[in-house]
C-alpha positions in Angstrom: 87.0 84.6 72.3 90.7 84.4 71.3 91.1 81.1 73.2 87.9 79.7 71.7 89.0 80.6 68.2 92.4 79.0 68.9 90.5 75.9 70.0 88.5 75.9 66.7 91.8 76.1 64.8 93.0 72.9 66.7 89.8 70.9 65.9 91.6 69.0 63.1 94.3 67.9 65.6 91.6 66.8 68.1 89.8 64.8 65.4 93.0 63.2 64.3 94.0 62.2 67.9 90.5 60.7 68.4 90.7 58.7 65.2 92.1 55.3 64.4 94.6 56.9 62.1 96.4 58.1 65.2 95.7 55.0 67.4 94.3 51.8 65.9 92.3 51.1 69.0 90.8 54.6 69.0 90.1 56.5 72.3 86.9 54.8 73.3 88.7 53.3 76.3 89.8 56.8 77.6 88.1 57.2 81.0 87.6 61.0 80.9 85.5 62.5 78.2 87.6 65.7 78.2 90.7 63.6 77.3 89.2 62.4 74.1 91.0 64.2 71.3 94.2 64.4 73.3 97.5 62.6 72.4 96.8 59.8 74.9 98.1 56.6 73.2 95.9 53.4 73.5 97.7 51.2 71.0 100.9 49.3 71.8 103.1 46.6 70.3 105.8 44.3 71.6 109.3 44.2 70.2 112.6 42.4 70.9 115.0 44.8 72.7 118.7 44.2 72.4 119.9 46.4 75.3 116.9 47.0 77.6 117.8 46.7 81.4 115.5 46.3 84.4 116.8 49.6 85.9 115.6 51.5 82.9 112.0 50.6 83.6 111.9 50.3 87.4 110.8 53.8 88.3 107.0 53.0 88.5 104.5 50.2 88.3 103.3 51.1 84.8 106.8 51.1 83.4 107.6 47.7 85.0 104.7 46.3 83.0 106.4 47.3 79.7 109.5 45.1 80.1 109.3 41.3 79.9 111.7 38.3 79.8 111.1 35.2 77.8 112.4 31.8 79.1 115.1 31.7 76.4 116.5 35.0 77.7 114.9 37.2 75.0 114.1 40.7 76.4 110.8 42.1 75.2 109.6 45.8 75.4 106.3 47.3 74.8 106.3 50.4 72.6 103.8 53.0 71.6 102.1 52.4 68.2 100.5 55.8 67.8 101.3 57.9 64.7 101.8 61.4 66.0 104.1 64.4 65.3 103.2 64.5 61.6 104.1 67.7 59.7 100.5 68.5 58.9 99.5 68.1 62.5 102.3 70.3 63.7 101.5 73.1 61.2 98.0 73.4 62.8 99.8 74.1 66.1 102.2 76.4 64.3 99.4 78.4 62.9 97.8 78.6 66.3 100.9 80.3 67.7 100.9 83.1 65.1 97.1 83.6 65.5 97.7 84.0 69.3 100.7 86.3 68.7 98.7 88.6 66.4 95.7 88.5 68.7 97.8 89.4 71.8 99.5 92.2 69.9 96.1 93.6 68.9 94.7 93.2 72.4 97.8 95.0 73.9 97.4 97.9 71.4 93.7 98.1 72.1 94.1 98.0 75.9 96.8 100.6 75.8 94.5 102.9 73.8 91.7 102.2 76.2 93.9 103.1 79.2 94.7 106.5 77.7 91.0 107.0 76.9 90.0 106.0 80.4 92.6 108.3 81.9 91.2 111.2 79.8 87.6 110.4 80.7 88.3 110.0 84.5 90.2 112.9 85.9 92.0 112.1 89.2 94.4 113.9 91.5 97.4 112.3 89.8 96.5 114.2 86.6 97.1 117.4 88.4 100.0 116.5 90.7 103.7 115.8 90.9 105.8 114.2 93.7 109.3 115.2 94.7 111.2 112.1 95.8 114.4 113.7 97.0 113.4 116.9 98.9 115.8 118.6 101.3 115.4 117.0 104.7 114.4 120.2 106.4 112.1 121.7 103.8 109.0 121.5 106.0 107.3 124.7 104.9 104.5 124.1 102.3 104.5 127.7 101.4 108.1 127.5 100.2 107.2 124.5 97.9 104.2 126.4 96.7 106.3 129.4 95.8 108.8 127.3 93.9 106.3 125.3 91.8 104.1 128.4 91.1 106.5 129.2 88.2 105.1 126.2 86.4 101.4 126.8 87.2 99.0 127.8 84.6 96.7 129.2 87.3 98.0 128.3 90.8 99.3 125.6 93.1 96.2 124.3 95.0 97.6 121.8 97.6 100.9 120.8 99.1 101.6 117.7 101.2 104.9 117.4 103.0 105.3 113.7 104.0 107.8 113.0 106.8 109.9 109.8 107.5 107.9 109.1 110.7 106.9 105.6 109.7 108.3 104.0 112.8 106.2 106.4 115.0 103.1 105.8 112.9 103.5 102.1 113.1 103.4 102.4 116.9 100.3 104.4 116.8 98.5 102.1 114.3 99.4 99.1 116.5 98.1 100.9 119.5 94.8 101.7 117.6 94.4 98.0 116.8 95.0 97.0 120.4 92.5 99.6 121.7 90.0 98.7 119.0 90.1 95.1 120.1 89.9 96.1 123.7 86.9 98.3 123.0 85.0 95.4 121.5 85.5 93.4 124.7 84.4 96.2 127.1 80.8 97.3 127.7 79.3 99.9 125.3 79.8 103.6 126.2 83.4 103.3 127.6 85.4 106.5 126.7 88.6 105.0 125.4 90.4 108.3 125.9 89.6 108.2 129.6 92.4 106.1 131.0 90.9 105.6 134.5 87.5 104.6 133.1 89.2 102.1 130.7 91.3 100.6 133.5 88.3 100.2 135.8 86.4 98.5 133.0 89.3 96.2 132.3 89.6 95.2 135.9 85.8 94.5 136.1 85.9 92.4 133.0 88.9 90.4 134.2 87.2 89.6 137.6 84.0 88.7 135.8 85.8 86.3 133.4 87.9 84.7 136.1 84.9 84.1 138.3 83.1 82.2 135.5 86.1 80.0 134.6 86.4 76.5 135.8 89.5 75.2 137.5 90.6 73.5 134.3 90.0 76.6 132.1 91.7 78.9 134.6 94.9 76.9 135.1 95.3 74.9 131.9 93.1 75.8 128.9 93.3 79.6 129.2 97.1 79.8 129.8 97.6 77.6 126.8 95.4 79.7 124.5 97.1 82.9 125.7 100.6 81.4 125.1 99.5 80.3 121.6 98.2 83.8 120.8 94.7 82.5 120.3 93.4 84.6 123.2 94.6 88.1 124.3 93.4 89.1 127.8 91.9 92.6 128.2 94.6 93.4 130.7 97.3 92.5 128.2 95.7 94.8 125.5 95.5 97.6 128.0 99.2 97.2 129.1 100.3 97.0 125.4 98.5 100.2 124.6 100.3 101.9 127.6 103.7 100.7 126.4 103.1 101.8 122.9 102.0 105.3 124.1 105.3 105.6 126.0 107.3 104.5 123.0 105.4 107.2 120.9 106.3 109.9 123.4 110.0 109.0 123.0 109.7 108.8 119.2 108.0 112.2 118.9 111.2 113.8 120.3 113.1 112.6 117.3 113.7 115.1 114.5 112.1 113.8 111.3 113.1 114.5 107.8 111.0 115.3 104.8 110.6 112.1 102.7 108.3 113.1 99.8 106.4 116.2 98.8 103.2 116.1 96.8 102.3 119.2 94.8 98.8 119.6 93.2 98.2 122.2 90.6 94.8 123.7 89.6 95.2 122.6 86.0 96.7 119.7 84.1 98.9 122.0 82.2 100.6 123.1 85.4 101.5 119.5 86.2 102.8 118.9 82.6 104.9 122.1 82.7 106.6 121.0 86.0 107.3 117.5 84.8 108.7 118.7 81.5 110.9 121.4 83.1 112.2 119.1 85.9 112.7 115.9 83.9 116.5 115.2 84.1 118.7 112.2 84.0 119.4 110.1 87.1 123.1 111.0 87.0 122.3 114.7 87.3 120.0 113.9 90.2 122.5 111.7 92.1 125.4 114.1 91.5 123.2 117.2 92.0 124.5 118.6 88.8 123.5 122.3 89.2 125.0 123.2 85.8 121.9 121.8 83.9 118.9 123.8 82.7 116.4 122.4 85.1 115.2 124.8 87.9 116.7 124.0 91.3 115.1 124.1 94.7 117.6 125.3 97.3 120.4 124.5 94.8 119.1 120.9 94.6 118.2 119.1 91.4 114.8 117.5 92.2 113.7 114.1 91.2 110.1 114.8 90.2 107.6 112.3 88.7 103.8 111.8 88.4 102.4 110.1 91.5 99.6 107.5 91.5 96.2 108.1 93.0 96.1 109.3 96.7 94.6 106.1 98.1 97.3 104.1 96.3 100.1 105.8 98.1 101.7 103.6 100.8 102.4 106.4 103.3 104.3 104.1 105.7 106.9 103.2 103.0 107.6 106.6 101.6 110.8 107.0 103.6 112.3 103.8 102.3 115.4 104.3 100.1 115.8 103.0 96.5 118.4 100.5 97.6 116.2 99.3 100.5 113.3 98.7 98.2 115.4 96.9 95.6 117.3 94.9 98.2 114.2 93.7 99.9 112.6 92.9 96.5 115.6 90.8 95.5 115.7 89.0 98.9 112.0 88.1 98.8 112.3 87.0 95.2 115.2 84.7 96.1 113.3 83.3 99.1 110.3 82.6 96.8 112.5 80.9 94.2 114.2 78.9 97.0 110.8 77.9 98.3 109.8 76.7 94.8 113.0 74.8 94.5 112.6 73.1 97.9 109.0 72.3 97.0 110.1 70.7 93.7 112.7 68.6 95.4 110.3 67.4 98.0 107.7 66.5 95.5 110.2 64.7 93.3 111.5 62.7 96.3 108.0 61.9 97.5 107.1 60.6 94.0 110.1 58.4 93.9 109.7 56.9 97.4 105.9 57.1 98.1 104.3 57.2 94.7 102.5 59.8 92.6 99.4 60.0 94.7 101.3 61.2 97.8 103.2 63.6 95.6 100.0 65.0 94.3 98.8 65.7 97.8 102.1 67.4 98.6 101.7 69.6 95.5 98.3 70.7 96.8 99.8 71.5 100.2 102.6 73.6 98.6 99.9 75.4 96.5 98.4 76.6 99.8 101.5 77.3 101.8 103.8 79.0 99.3 101.4 81.9 98.5 101.1 82.5 102.3 104.9 82.6 102.6 105.0 85.2 99.7 102.3 87.3 101.5 104.4 87.3 104.7 107.5 88.3 102.7 105.6 91.1 101.0 104.7 92.6 104.4 108.4 93.3 104.9 108.9 94.6 101.4 108.5 98.4 101.1 106.7 100.0 98.1 105.9 103.6 97.3 102.4 102.7 96.0 99.9 99.9 95.6 100.7 99.4 92.0 104.3 98.5 92.8 103.2 96.2 95.6 100.6 94.4 93.5 103.0 94.0 90.6 105.6 92.5 92.9 103.1 90.1 94.5 101.8 89.1 91.1 105.2 88.3 89.8 106.2 86.1 92.7 102.9 84.1 93.0 102.8 83.7 89.2 106.3 82.3 89.0 105.4 79.8 91.8 102.1 78.8 90.3 103.6 78.4 86.8 106.3 76.1 88.1 104.2 74.2 90.6 101.2 73.7 88.4 102.7 73.2 84.9 106.5 72.9 84.9 106.9 70.7 88.0 104.6 68.0 86.7 106.6 67.9 83.5 109.9 67.7 85.2 109.1 64.9 87.7 107.1 62.7 85.3 109.2 60.4 83.2 109.1 61.1 79.5 107.1 57.9 79.0 104.3 59.4 81.1 103.5 62.1 78.4 101.1 59.8 76.5 100.1 57.4 79.3 96.6 57.3 80.7 97.4 56.7 84.4 96.0 59.1 86.9 99.5 60.2 87.9 100.6 60.8 84.2 100.8 64.2 82.6 97.7 64.6 80.5 95.2 63.1 83.1 96.9 65.3 85.8 96.5 68.5 83.6 92.9 67.5 82.8 92.1 67.2 86.6 93.6 70.7 87.2 91.6 72.3 84.4 88.3 70.6 85.5 88.9 71.8 89.0 89.5 75.4 87.8 86.4 75.2 85.7 84.0 73.9 88.3 85.5 73.7 91.9 87.3 77.0 92.1 84.4 79.3 90.9 81.9 77.5 93.2 84.2 78.0 96.2 84.7 81.6 95.4 80.9 82.2 95.1 80.2 80.4 98.3 82.6 82.8 100.1 82.5 80.7 103.2 84.5 82.9 105.6 82.6 86.1 104.7 79.2 84.4 105.1 80.2 83.1 108.5 81.2 86.7 109.5 77.9 88.2 108.2 75.4 85.6 109.4 77.0 84.1 112.6 79.4 86.7 114.1 77.7 89.9 113.0 74.4 89.3 114.8 76.3 88.5 118.0 78.6 91.6 117.8 78.7 93.7 121.0 79.1 97.1 119.2 78.0 98.7 116.0 81.6 99.1 115.0 82.3 95.4 115.5 79.2 94.5 113.4 80.3 96.9 110.6 83.6 95.2 110.5 82.0 91.8 109.8 80.3 93.3 106.8 83.5 94.8 105.3 83.7 92.0 102.7 86.4 89.5 101.7 89.9 90.8 101.4 91.5 90.2 98.0 94.6 91.3 96.0 94.2 92.4 92.3 97.7 90.9 91.8 96.5 87.5 92.9 93.5 87.7 90.6 95.8 88.5 87.7 97.9 85.4 88.7 94.9 83.2 88.3 94.3 84.5 84.8 97.9 84.2 83.7 98.2 80.7 85.3 95.3 79.4 83.2 96.9 80.8 80.0 100.3 79.3 80.8 98.9 75.8 81.6 96.8 75.8 78.4 99.7 77.0 76.3 102.2 74.6 77.9 100.3 71.5 77.0 98.5 72.6 73.9 100.5 70.4 71.5 99.5 67.2 73.2 96.2 68.4 74.6 94.5 70.8 72.1 91.3 70.9 74.1 93.1 73.1 76.6 92.1 76.0 74.4 88.4 75.3 75.0 89.1 74.7 78.7 90.9 78.0 78.8 88.0 79.9 77.1 85.5 78.4 79.5 87.6 79.0 82.6 88.4 82.6 81.7 84.7 83.3 80.9 83.8 81.8 84.3 86.5 83.8 86.0 85.2 87.0 84.4 81.7 86.7 85.7 82.6 85.3 89.1 85.1 88.0 89.7 82.7 90.7 88.4 80.0 89.4 90.8 82.6 89.2 93.7 83.8 92.7 93.0 80.3 94.1 93.2 78.9 91.9 96.0 81.5 90.0 98.0 85.0 91.6 98.0 86.0 94.4 100.3 87.2 97.9 99.2 90.8 98.0 97.9 93.0 101.0 97.1 92.8 102.3 93.5 95.6 101.0 91.3 96.7 102.2 88.0 97.6 100.4 84.8 101.1 99.3 85.8 100.1 95.8 86.8 98.1 95.3 83.6 100.9 96.6 81.4 103.5 94.5 83.3 101.3 91.4 82.9 100.7 91.9 79.2 104.3 92.8 78.4 106.1 90.1 80.3 103.8 87.2 81.3 101.3 87.1 78.5 104.1 87.1 75.9 106.1 84.9 78.1 103.3 82.4 78.2 103.1 82.5 74.4 106.9 81.9 74.1 106.6 78.9 76.5 103.8 77.6 74.2 106.1 77.6 71.2 109.2 76.3 72.9 107.4 73.5 74.8 105.5 72.5 71.7 108.9 72.2 69.9 110.1 69.7 72.5 106.7 68.0 72.4 107.2 67.1 68.8 110.9 66.3 69.2 110.3 63.7 71.9 107.5 61.8 70.2 106.6 58.8 70.6 107.7 59.0 74.3 108.5 55.4 74.8 112.4 55.4 74.9 112.5 52.8 72.1 114.6 53.4 69.0 115.3 51.5 65.8 119.1 50.8 65.6 120.8 51.5 62.3 122.2 47.9 62.4 119.0 46.2 63.4 118.9 42.4 63.2 115.8 40.5 61.8 114.0 37.2 62.5 112.3 38.2 65.7 108.7 38.1 64.7 106.9 35.3 66.5 105.0 34.4 69.7 106.9 34.2 73.0 105.4 32.0 75.7 105.4 32.4 79.5 106.9 35.9 79.5 107.6 37.2 83.0 107.1 41.0 83.3 109.2 43.1 85.5 106.3 43.7 87.8 106.1 39.9 88.5 103.1 39.2 86.2 103.4 36.1 83.9 102.0 36.5 80.3 101.2 33.2 78.6 101.7 34.6 75.1 103.3 37.7 73.7 103.1 38.3 70.0 105.9 40.2 68.4 104.9 41.6 64.9 108.1 43.5 64.2 110.7 41.3 62.5 113.6 43.7 63.5 114.8 44.3 67.0 114.9 47.7 68.8 117.1 49.2 71.5 116.6 51.5 74.5 117.3 55.1 74.0 116.5 58.3 75.9 114.0 60.5 74.0 113.9 63.2 76.7 115.9 66.4 76.1 117.6 65.6 79.4 119.2 62.5 77.8 120.8 64.4 75.0 124.6 64.5 74.7 124.5 67.9 73.2 123.0 71.2 74.3 119.3 70.6 73.9 118.2 73.9 72.5 116.9 74.5 70.0 115.0 71.1 69.9 115.7 70.0 66.3 116.3 66.6 64.7 119.9 66.8 65.9 118.6 65.5 69.3 118.1 62.1 67.7 120.9 59.7 68.4 123.3 59.0 65.5 123.2 55.2 65.9 119.4 54.9 66.5 116.3 56.5 65.1 112.9 57.2 66.5 111.6 60.0 64.3 109.8 59.7 61.0 110.8 61.8 58.0 107.6 63.9 58.5 108.5 64.4 62.2 112.1 65.5 61.4 110.8 68.1 59.0 108.3 69.4 61.6 110.9 69.4 64.4 113.4 71.3 62.4 110.8 73.9 61.4 109.6 74.3 64.9 113.0 74.2 66.6 114.7 76.9 64.6 111.6 79.1 64.7 111.6 78.7 68.5 115.1 80.1 68.6 114.0 83.1 66.5 111.0 83.6 68.8 113.3 83.5 71.9 115.6 86.1 70.4 112.7 88.3 69.3 111.1 88.1 72.8 114.4 89.0 74.5 115.1 92.0 72.2 111.6 93.4 71.8 110.4 92.9 75.4 113.6 93.3 77.5 115.7 95.1 75.0 113.4 98.1 74.6 113.0 98.5 78.4 116.8 98.2 78.8 117.4 101.0 76.3 114.9 103.2 78.1 116.5 102.3 81.4 120.0 103.3 80.2 118.6 106.5 78.6 117.1 107.5 81.9 120.6 107.9 83.4 121.5 110.6 80.9 118.3 112.5 80.2 114.7 113.0 81.2 112.2 110.5 79.8 109.0 112.3 80.5 106.4 112.7 77.7 102.8 113.6 78.2 100.1 111.0 77.5 96.6 111.8 76.4 94.8 115.1 75.9 94.1 117.6 78.6 90.4 117.9 79.6 90.5 121.6 80.5 88.8 121.0 83.9 90.1 122.7 87.0 91.0 120.6 90.0 88.8 122.4 92.5 85.7 122.2 90.3 85.7 118.4 90.2 83.8 117.0 93.2 85.2 113.5 92.8 88.9 114.3 93.1 90.6 113.8 96.4 93.9 115.1 97.8 97.1 113.6 99.0 96.1 113.3 102.6 98.4 111.0 104.7 96.3 108.1 105.9 96.7 104.4 106.7 94.1 101.8 105.9 94.0 98.7 108.1 91.9 95.6 107.3 90.6 95.5 110.8 89.2 99.1 110.7 86.3 100.3 108.5 87.9 103.7 107.9 91.5 104.8 107.4 93.5 106.4 110.1 94.6 110.0 109.3 98.2 110.9 110.1 98.2 114.7 109.8 96.3 117.8 110.8 93.3 118.3 108.5 91.7 121.2 110.3 92.5 123.8 107.6 91.8 121.9 104.4 88.6 121.2 102.6 87.2 118.0 104.1 86.3 116.6 100.7 90.0 116.2 99.9 90.2 113.4 102.5 88.3 111.1 100.2 85.8 109.4 102.5 83.2 110.3 105.1 82.1 108.6 108.4 78.5 109.8 108.8 78.5 109.0 112.5 81.8 110.5 113.6 84.1 113.4 112.9 87.4 112.9 111.3 89.0 113.5 114.7 87.8 110.0 115.7 90.0 108.6 113.0 93.0 110.9 113.4 96.0 109.6 115.2 97.3 113.0 116.0 94.9 113.0 119.0 95.7 109.5 120.2 98.5 110.5 122.5 99.2 114.1 123.7 102.4 115.5 122.2 104.2 118.8 122.5 103.1 121.2 119.7 99.5 120.0 119.5 97.3 122.7 118.1 94.2 121.4 119.9 93.6 118.4 122.2 89.8 118.0 122.3 88.2 115.9 119.6 85.0 117.2 117.9 82.1 114.8 118.3 79.7 114.0 115.4 80.0 114.5 111.7 81.6 117.7 110.5 80.8 117.7 106.8 78.1 120.4 107.1 81.0 122.9 106.8 83.8 123.1 104.3 86.6 122.9 106.9 86.8 121.4 110.4 87.9 124.8 111.9 84.6 126.2 110.8 82.8 124.0 113.4 81.3 125.7 116.4 83.0 123.1 118.7 86.4 123.9 117.2 88.8 125.5 119.7 92.5 125.6 119.6 94.5 124.9 122.7 96.6 127.5 124.3 100.1 127.0 122.9 103.3 128.4 124.4 105.8 130.1 122.1 108.3 127.2 122.6 105.7 124.7 121.6 104.8 126.7 118.5 108.4 126.9 117.4 108.8 123.1 118.0 105.8 122.3 115.9 107.2 124.5 113.0 110.8 123.6 113.2 110.5 119.9 114.2 107.1 118.6 113.1 106.0 115.2 114.2 103.3 114.5 111.7 103.1 115.2 107.9 101.8 118.5 106.8 99.1 119.4 104.3 98.1 122.8 103.1 95.2 123.7 100.9 95.2 126.9 98.8 91.7 127.0 97.3 91.0 129.4 94.4 89.3 132.7 95.1 85.8 131.5 94.1 86.0 128.5 96.4 87.5 130.6 99.2 84.4 132.8 99.2 82.2 129.8 99.6 84.2 128.6 102.5 84.0 131.9 104.2 80.3 132.1 103.7 79.8 128.6 105.2 81.1 129.8 108.5 78.0 131.8 109.0 75.4 129.6 107.1 76.9 126.1 107.0 73.8 124.3 105.7 72.3 126.8 103.3 75.6 127.5 101.6 76.0 123.8 100.9 73.3 124.5 98.2 75.5 127.2 96.7 78.4 124.7 96.6 76.2 122.2 94.8 75.2 124.9 92.3 78.9 125.6 91.6 79.6 121.9 91.2 76.7 121.4 88.9 75.0 118.7 91.0 72.2 118.5 93.4 72.3 117.9 97.1 70.4 114.6 96.7 72.8 113.5 94.1 75.8 114.2 96.2 74.5 112.4 99.2 74.7 109.1 97.3 78.3 109.9 96.3 80.7 108.9 99.0 83.5 110.5 97.0 81.9 114.0 97.0 84.2 116.2 99.1 81.6 118.8 100.0 78.7 116.5 100.7 76.5 118.0 103.5 75.1 115.7 106.2 
């Protein structure tokens, strides 16, 4: 709606551009309907040029057609005869800026208020929890953490998760899982993947069968090539890789792991707020461990405590990364992204100079596909504590690239004379093509969802196992950061060229409306599940990139008015007269002979650079001072407009820097000397344990190739609903990596088969049996744990239900439902319900 209203404000400019007042020939000859009402100039006139040289017009074919030589040596130049950059025209654009500024400020205020309201309406685990980022490395005991944080609890501490820095070991296990999962899909159904001899025999049988069916060419040439290229991985290789990874795990499990983070969940929101308020201290106190302060200390350590994000947003494999590692990797990936953008720009510019604009356009499209993939690869090596941080980093890098590659690069590599030209390689037709593609082509391709439909309708019916078929129906992977990039990129392109192409506001309104409904449909019908993210990405986008786009709109518009009429032709202050006549047999620089060229202007002109890059002074702010002293190309109305716009753009830049970056900088400095926590929103007075839709901080790793996450801790003694998901066909043991490879200190070795949600806890199952553990193994498991630890301390009323479920697991489920205030039938449809009976 905002973009549409901005378009309505610019209707007078569109009508003016389309009229004969702007261009005497009108715009009937403009090939694209969408370009009618833009600043494309269709009226030209010839003049005598006193200093024009061939090298000034030799950069492309169209410019060569603008310079001619009469037989008597007179040099003629074709100039734009359009009357743009009037003060009235610029003020319409000026008013649009302030309308957009006020609208964005209102939208930001409204969305901030909605975020608070949504947070109050939807209680999650983060509303009850805190996370300790600098725990003592040997503080393994959850009971010790429970005792410490009990002093802040209004009722009690309900759950404690002690996360270890065992990411290297977990990566080995997840890689092994992927290898075995791929191998399982190749083997006949019914193979027990935990039975090594049975798996080995099936692999040997499959290998012999495949080799017997291969032709000589396939066996000796094609298959070795595909294996070498990584397109095919033999079953024997997968089996051997799994064996190697198992041995590597056995070595890594001997390592002593440190505590990386500790998650504390209170029974009430007030407990969380009490803890955050009491433990909020400055960074200097944390780094120096200043025990002289008032904050309570844990083992004489000043804790760094903050509110975590949602449990499924935690990136458990990255929790052990240090602050300097995260910042260093972020800076490195940002520099690589910027270097890639720079290399792409240089390549496109050189291609345009040597091979023409069409080849350069193809190269731009290639880079549009390649660079985001490079960014995605870089992001895989960039550690983040949560998905919000990851998506924000991804969003920033891809947005910077797309802004530069889509809008800025075209402006930089196109000569200033191409701003009002109508050639397919010139600026306005190029932007028109981009916007038309975003309006029609992109949504259609998204709705077609080619790859996902191939998986569902071709590969899924031919799947060998149920698990493999389920995988084909997981949906299309997407990143919320990449979707925000598409939104911001449209705003930036529309704002960047709004002065010369006012219809971009209507384009933007239509594209954003299309994106809204296509993304909504995709979210509900096409896309795969993604971890829950908070409002960090949305706030970051609004604060920096939305207002940054608006700043670019104003600054670029200032230059748009200052460089008009974009023909590099000026009127010298000492112009000579007597040049108005017809010139015969004029040879243009492109080789064409014109029989007659009529010159209407009696005075001569001269070549002058109208681009900001040709200025002899610092080109910002873009005011009338950019005009050469000895030659003029601006009208009086244009000078008034340019001065108004230019100096205002300077004020806008200063205001943006102070209000956007200055406020954050002040808060950043304050955080070194004092705590900055302040509660947001009202408490809902709902206990953690009485909300069936709230999960716990259970260490787990989600992989795109698997339908369910992989658990990375012992969950036998916690309420199963805290895990956050439920496989109706298998127990949680089937997805728990602690059973993948035997290790010293295992509490039990045998997996439970079938779903276990008919009881509150796994250890209530009749199949549950702990393995006999020696005293040394028990001590090792307590003093040197291999996997993260989670403990659940249910309130007394819930503990009674758990105890009763041991005897009557199914009938007592009705009692739980009664306590929760929902029916059994209702909860069966809620995959989030932690107590849901099967």
